C-alpha positions, 0 to 999 in steps of 0.5 A: 827241191831234189827228187829224193826230197820230193819222194819223201814228201809224197805221203799223207800221214793218217792217225786212226783212233778206234775202239775195237777188239774184234774184226767187225765190219768197220774194223775190217774196212779200216784194216783193208784201207790201211793195207791197200793205201800204203802204196800209190794206185798206179791206175789213179792220177796223182795218187798218194800213199797213206801212212796210217798209224792206229790207236786203240784202247786197252782195259786194265793195262795201266794208264800208259801207252803200249806200242804193240807194233814193236816186235818186242811187244808181242808178249804184252799185246792183248789177245784180241783179234783187232790188235793181232790183225793189225800187227800181222799186217805190219801196221803201227798200232798203239793202245792207250791203257785205261782203267774204265770206259771213260778214263779221262787220263787217256786224253793226255796220252792221246795228245802226246801221240798226236804231238809226236806223230804230227798227222795230216789227218786224225780219223775216228771210228766210234762214239768213244773216239769221237767224244775223246777227239771233241773233248781233247780240243785236237780238232782245233789244230788238226783236220778231223775226219769222223766215220759214222756207222749209224745208231742202235737204241737197245737201251737207255745207256746206248741212247745216251751215248748216241746223244753224246755222239751228236754233240761230238760230231758237230765240230768235225771237219768231214763226216764219212757215213755209209748211206744217204739215210745216215747222212740225213741223220747227221744233218738232223744232228747239226752236221752241215751237209757240205761236211758229210760224205757218203761212202759205202763199204767194200769187199774183195769180190774174190773173197770166197774163191778159195772155198772148195767143193769139199769145204762146202760138203763138209759145211753141210755135213757139220750142219746135218743137212741131207742131200735134198735139203735147201740151205737158207742163210742169215749172218748178223748179230742177234739183236733187235734191229736185225729182226730175225724174229721175222724170219722165224715167223716167215718160216712158220708161214712157209710151212703152210704155204709151201709144205713140200719145200724142204729147206733149213735156215742157218743163222750165224752170230751171237747176241742178246736176242738168242734166248728170245729166238730159242723160245720162238723156235720152240713155240713155232715148232721149228726145231728141225728147220732152224739152226742157231749156229753161233759165231764162226771165224770163217763164214765163207763155207756157209756162204758157198754152201747156201742157196738163199740169203736173208737180211730182214733188218729194221735199220742198216747202213752199208751191211757187210753181210749184204756185200758178202752175199753179193760177192758169193753170188747168192740170191738175196731177200732184204728189207728196203731200209737204210742203205740197202736200196742204195746198193741193190735194186728190187727185182734186179739184184735182190728181192726187196720187201717191207720191214717187219712183214713176215708174209712178204718174207715168206712169199719171197723165200718161196718164190726164189727157192722155186724159180731158179731162173729168177734166183740166178738172175738176181745173184748174177746181177748182184755179183756184177754190182759188187765187182763194178762198184764196191771193190776195196780199191774203189773205196780206197780211191774214194777215201783219198778224194775225201782226204786230199782237199782236207790236207791241201787246205791244211797246207795253206796254214802249215806250208812250211812244215817238213815232211808234208805233201805239197799243196800243188801235188794234192790239187793237180 
């Protein structure tokens, strides 16, 4: 084999199927991987570039496949941030049209896309994509890697979807989840432990460096902060599992235990709990201390302006908001649930408390806003942890270590297929 042919074959072809319209945490991690993995990592031996094609779904655009990666597709591309971000990054992205949520006609379109691409790995990212993969039977022909992001149980419909997902994932080649707690969930659902990999989310540690002092001042001014008022921040969907009600109860308690503490709390995000939170703010007489700011496109100025970050969730996997706060060098108060204690350590890189405990939360807020030495130490250690352990490139390398043996095993069955990675190259 000449060097030109060898060069052409040194690539992993990945097809990622994901139901996404906005840039959620999982979508952000997927796009970052696609961009970073297109080139070999010179610092990693035998690193292989990954050529990723994306498939998503488009409601109300007819039962056909739309290729939004083609330049001429700009006029018909849906105006959703995920498709726009993929196109801007120069990624191949197709959308399968559907008339309703589980339009089974998408299965034939998915099979056609796979047959044309002949990927080394098919990767899925949500309950819907897991279900379609299982139902399609494609997992019998192609190695299947499923990304598991945990379950929420707000209503009976979501609980039914979760149960469906447990059925779907039992045939997966490898499940990649974001915490040991979620890995245990998968095992209880019937996924063998040897098929489960734990890989936390990642972040660009310098993501906040572009924020200037003027940006910070403008952010404070837009929120109506006075010069001496302290800035407490939380970022997340306004949903039950985020337990923002505990923050409100803690602030009411803090008013009694620390009456001289001049602080305001800002919550970024939207969701079904907004009405309940607004009622609590009025009932607890916190209107002058709490701002429900809603969804924002650029959260960086808020992190840069804040002095303390709160994450009182009842359940978490590998929260992107936590990594963002760590990278922003913020002292953090968080609940010791899910994957949070796997990322930060109590009294070293964060102050961890029990869930649904407003008294502990109030005490932690009061302590970190009055003990600058402790707050600075926690923030410094948190940032160092991000830099050393949760960089985007480290996550790319870890994912490649998941993919390489899967592709190598597949080559044993399809060793004569053209355009594939050599088995010996993967195992060296």
